N, C-alpha and C positions, 0 to 999 in steps of 0.2 A: 320682773320684766324679762322677756327673752325675745330677742330680735334675730331673725335668721334671714340670710340672703337665699331666697328659694330658687332662684335661677337667673340667668342672664343670657344675652344673645351670644350665639356662637357663629363664626363664619361657616358656611355651608361646607367648605372644603375640609375644615377641621372635623366637622361631624361625619363626613365621609371616611376620613382617616380613622376616626373612632370606630365606625361600623366595620372597617376593613380589618382591624386588629383586635377586635372583641368578638366574643361569642354572639351568635344570632340573637338580637334582642328587638323587642317591639316598642320599647318605652322612650325611644328617641323622638318624641313628638310633644308639641306644646299643649296637646289635648289633655294630658295628665294634670297639668296645672288647673285647666278650666274645670275638669271634673272634681278635683280636690277642693277648690275654693267654692264650688257650687254646693258642696256638702256642709260647709261651715255652718249655714243657718240652722241645720236640723241634726247634726251629729256632734255630740259633746267631745269627741276626741280632739287632741291638739292638732293643729293644722299640719305640722310636719309629719304626723303619723297618717293623716288623711292623704298626704302626697305620696307616702310610701305604699299605701294600699293602692292608689290609682296607678302607680308605676308597675306594681306587681300584677295587676289585672287590667291590662290596657283595653281589651275588648269590652269588658264590663264598664270601664270608664267611658268608652265611646258610646255605648248604649245609654249610659246615664246622661251624657251631654245631649244626645238626640232627644231623649225624653224631656229633659229640662227645658231645652230650647223650643223643641217643636210642640210638645204637648202642654207644658206648663207656661210657655211664653216668656221664660226668664232669659232673655237674649244677652243680658249683660255679662253672663259667664263667659261668653266668647271673647270679651275684651281682655281676658287674661292671657290669651294666646296671641303673640306678636310675631309678625313677619317682617323681614327686610328683603326688599327687591332692588336689584340693579335694573334700571330701565334705560336701555341703551339703543340709540338710533331712532328715537321718536322725533317727530317734527315738533317745531315750536308750537304749532297749532294744537297738536295732540296734548302736549305738556300742559297747556293752559286748561284743557279739560280735566287732566289728572289732578292738577293742583287746586281745582275748585272745591275738592272735598276737604272740609275744615279740620277734622280731628285726625289727621295723619301728619307725619313729618317728612319734609322733603329738603334735599340739598341738591341744587341744580347747577350744571355747567353754565358758567357765566360767559356771555358773549362780550362782557366788558374786559375780561382779564385773559381770555384765551383767543389766540389768532385763529380765525375761521378758515377751514381749508376747502370749502366748497361742497361738502357732503350735503345731500338733501334727499328727502322722501319723494318718491314718484308715486302719487296716489293711484290706487287701483282704478278708481272711477275715471281718471284721466287716460290710463292705459286702455281701458274697455271702450272708451269713446274714440280712441285712435288719435288722441291730441297730444301725445307725448313729445312730438317734434317741436311744436311751438312752445310748449311748457319748458322743455330742456333749453331751448334757444334763449328764452327769457331769463331763466335761472342763470345761465352762464353769463349773460350781459350784466346781470345784477352782481354776480360774484367777481367779475372782472372789474367792475366799478368799485367794489369793496376794496379790492387789493390797491387800486389806484388811489382812492380816497385815504386809505390807511397810510400809505407812504407819504402822500402830501401832507396829511394832518399830523403825522408823526414829526416831520420836519418843522412844521408850523408851531407845534405845541412846545417842542424843545427850544425853539428860538424865542417864543413868547415868554417862557419861564426859564430864561437862560441862567439866572442865578440859582434856582432850584436844581437845574439840570447839571450844575457843576458838581453836585454830589451824586455818585452812581446809585446810592441807596434810594434816591427819589425817582430813578428811571422807570421802575414798574408802575408807579402812579401816572406819570406823564404818558408812558406808552399806553396805559389803560384808557386814558382820555381820548387818544387817537382811535383806538379800537371801538370805543363805545359810540363814537359819532360816525365812524365808517359803517358800522353795522346797520344804520338806518336804511341802507339800500338793499340789504339782503332779504330773502323771503321768509314767509312763515313756514315754508317747507323745509328750511334749514334744520339739519339734524341736531339734536341735543341729547343730553343724558342726565339722569338724576338718580339719587338714592332715595328710596321711599321706605319708611317704617310705618306699619299699619297694623292695628289689632284686627282679629278675625271678624268682629262685628262690622267694622267699617269697610274691610275688604269685601265682605259679602254685599254690602250696600253699593260699593263701587261696581262690583261685577254685575249686579242686578240693574243698576242704572245705565251702565255702558251697554248691556245687552239689548237695551231698547234703542240704542243709537244706530243710525243708518250709515255712519261713516266707516268705511272699510278698514282703515287704520286702527280705529277704536275697537272694531270687531276683532281684529287680529290680537290686539293687546288683551282684550278681555278673555279670549281663549287661553292665552299663555298664563295669565294670572289665575284663572280658574283651575286649569290642569295642574299647575305647580302646587297650589294650595291644597286641593283635594288629595293630592298624592300624600302629603304630609299630615293633614288634619281633616280627614273626611267627615268627622262628626260634628264640626262646628261651622262648616260652610254649606249651608242647607238651602236657603231661599235665594236662588240665583236666576230664576226666570222672571222677566219683567211682567208686571201686572198691567192691565189696560190703563190704569191710572198713570203709571210711569211711561207707558209706550205712547199714549194718545192724548194725554191731558193738555199739554202745551200746544199741540197741533190744533186741538179743538178750540182752545182759547184764541189762538191766532186767527182761525177761521171766523169765529164769532166776532172778534174785535174788528176785522176788516169789513164786516157787514154793518157794524154799529157806528163806525166813523165814516161820515160822508166823504166821498172821494175828493171833492173840491176842497174840503177841510184838510184832508191829508196832504193834498198838493200844496196848500198854503203853509202847512206846518213844515214841510220839507224845504222851503225856500229860505227860512229864517237863517241868518248868519250864526253859526254855532258859538255860544259863549263857553269858553274853556273851563271855568270854574264858577259855579253859582250856588249859593246857599238858598235852598227852596223851602226849608222847613227846619224848625228847632223847637225845643221845650221852651215855651213862652215864659215860664218862671223857673228856668233851668237853674240858676244860681241858688234860688231859694230851695229848690229840691235837694241840691247837693248839700247846702249848709244845714237844712233840716235833717238830712241823713246823718250828718256829723253829730248833731244833737240827739238823734234817736239812738245812736251807737254809744253815746257817752253820758247823756244827762238823765236817762231813765224816763224820757217822755215817750208817749205814743207818737207815731209819725204825724198824725193829725194835730196833736198839740204842738209838736216841733214846727210845723208849717205855720201855724197860727202865730207862734212866737217870733219866727224869722220874718214874717210879713210886716211886723212893726219895727224892724231894725232899719237903721240908716245904713248907707253904703259903707261908712267908716266902720261901723260895728261889724258888718259882714266881713269886711277885709281884715279886721283884727282877729277873728276866729280862723279864717282861711290861712292867714300868715303863720298860725301855729302848725298847720299842716305842712307848709312849705319851708318852715324854718330850718330843719335839718335835712332837707331833701338834697341829694347829690344828683349829678347829671344821669346816673344810671338807674335812679329810683323811679317807681311808678307812683302816681297818686293812689290813695286808698279806694276801695270799691264804692265808697259813697259817690265818687265821681262818675259812676256808671248810671246814676239816676237821671241825668240830662243828656239829650241826644241832639245831633245835628245831621241834616240830610243834604247832601251835595249832588248836583248834577254835573258831571265832568265830561269833557271831550278830550281824550288822550290817544297818543300814538301807541302802537304795539310795543315799542321800547319802554315807554312809561309804564304801560299796563303790566309788563313783565315784573316790575317792582311792586306795583299797587296790589297785584293778585296775591302776594305773600301775606298780606294783612287780612286773611280770610275769616278772622273772628268778627270783623265788621260785616254788616249786611252789604253785600256787593252784587249788584245785578248789571248785566252787560247785554248790549245789542251786538249783532254781528258787525264785523269791520265794514265800513261804508266809504268808498272812495269819494262820494259826494261831499263828505265832511272835510275833504282836503288832506294835506300831509303836513307833517312837522318837519321842518328843515333845520338841522342843528346850526346854531349861530357860528360855529367854527367853519362850516361849509361856506357861509357867507363871508367870513373873514378872509378865506383864501380865494374868494370870488369864483366859486365853482357851482353856483346855484343852477346855472344853465345845464351843465352835465348831469347834475343831480336830478333835475326835472325831466330831462330826456329819458332817464331810466324810469322815472315814475310814469311818464306818459306811455312808454313802451309796455310797462307792467299793466297799466290800466287797459290798454287795447287788448292785451292777452286775456285780462280778467273778464272783460265784456264778452269776448268770444267763448271763453270757458263757461261763463255763467249761463249762456243759452243752452249748453250741452250737458253740463254736469251739475248745475245748481251750486249748492253750498260748498262743494269741493273746489270751486273756483278760488276760494279764499286762500288756499295754499300759496298762490303766486303773489299775493300782496306782500308788501314790504313792511319792515319794522317801522317805517315812517307813516304808514296809513293809520287812520284813526277809527275809534269807535266811541260810543256813548257809554258811560258807566254811571250808575246810581249808587251812591255810597251813604249808608246810614251808620254813624259812629257815635258811641257815647264819648263823653269828655276824657275818660281814662284811656280809651282806645286811641283817641286823637293825640294824646300825649305820646303814646308809643310811636304812632306814625310820624309825628312831628320830630321827635327826638332823633329818630333813625334817618328819616328821609329829608329833613331840612339841613342836615349836617353837611359840611363842606366835602366830605368823602362820598356823598350820595350822588347818583346819577343826576345830571343837571335838570332834566325835564321833570322828574318826580320831585325834585327839590323846589322847582317853581310851583308845581301844583300843590304840594303840601304846605308851602309858605303862604299861598293864596287862601287855602283852606283855614290855616291858623289865624290869618289876618281877619277873615269873616267871623271866626269863632270869637276872637277878642272884642269884636264890635258888640256882640250880643251877650257874651259872658266876660266882662272886662276883669273881674276878680279871679274867678276859677281857671280861666284860660291865660292868665297873665305870664305864666312861665313856659308856654308853648314856644318851641324853637329847637333848633339842632343842637348837638352836643357842643359844637364849637361856640355857639352863641350863649350858651347857659350861663357862664360867669357874668356877662354883661347884664343878662336878664335878672339874675339874682342880685347883682349890685344895684340895679334900678329899684328893686323891691325892698332890699334890706339895707342898702348903703354900706355893704361889705361884701367881700368875695366868699364864695362857698369854700369849704375845707378841701375838697377834691377838685383838681382841674382836669378837664378832658385831655386826651392825648393830642399832640400837634399833628397836623396833616403831613407836613414835610419834615425830614431830617435836616438839621442844621449842618 
């Protein structure tokens, strides 16, 4: 066996230093790795030798990449080229669009831990419409309210948790709770930043999909991404123009749907009081599917035979096998892939603050509607505790007046003015394994309070239909009690405490 570290990410400034102090060279590009790995299937030479050949003949490697991707359709070779982007000064609204892409990695500036300083994006659509005055006036009112609520909430939180506040090490947590609730009044135009790691294949998809968008901020972003990537790796960023499918498909679906649904029916649908978390579908024999999967993987049965076997088992017998899965599980462990065989579909109504957490679980099926003021707003409980609902709702009403004016003039760009308290509908389909990941992370005491409530409600509904396989759903902090209930003993590893004693 011979294992070689073939390459790893360099900071771009280190690369520029390398170029400056080295003879002129063309091989400082991720394209050589793509070209070398593409040859593995048909060239008997060792991989490290293929990489050396690709570095020595960069232009030939580029032609090879283009032929393999364009003519042969083997797009997967582009996945060996990886890019890191600093995305600075994007709006929260645009960041939601970026983080929609599943197979990329993101780390985002958190409004929970960083004090906001009032920076915001002024959308080109609003400038072109001559409406920047009312837009900026509303943003400034929101930001002023943020600063006011932050000071009031900070005082309230430190007083409410006086014992914990006695230890300075707990101050960042308490301060963060004040920030995360104050941010409910700031807009989706608020600037953020993130680090993004993406392979060339997914970057090309992102560029192509974004090229079909009419949003000016997204158009500016896609130009930067395209120019920077093409400069470094021209042979593996090829298909960047949107097809009619990508540019027109959803618009056509929307047009057809509006004709197919009767107007009076649409009107009645809109009047219903939104239910925040509802389970609308699930695998009807989900637990049997999961347990049959365990038998398939371990007992040498076909899946059909395993299903037939499990269908005859009592609940006690099913629990006996599932407990063998859970017996040595710690709070950081995931259930095995067999738990992916059963799914649950939820209809959610969540605020933008909550969605900021939910969107990170992008391996689930996550469909969203635009933000809709008719769904109301989410008011943090702490705002009610300090009796500031009136001031909070004054900002909301001012925001919605501006939104209605903008909506008539600039359409979807009006959503930039909406706050983190405004809501949208989300449809979530998750298998049980994915639900464990969501639950363990978002039900924990360290999680943002609204996503904690939502994920807790999702888990409670899951336990009703999957009482055995969903029995250990819960946050890290609750895991010892859940485990104790199932096994009458504590797990070996205990999760870290929220506060420092």
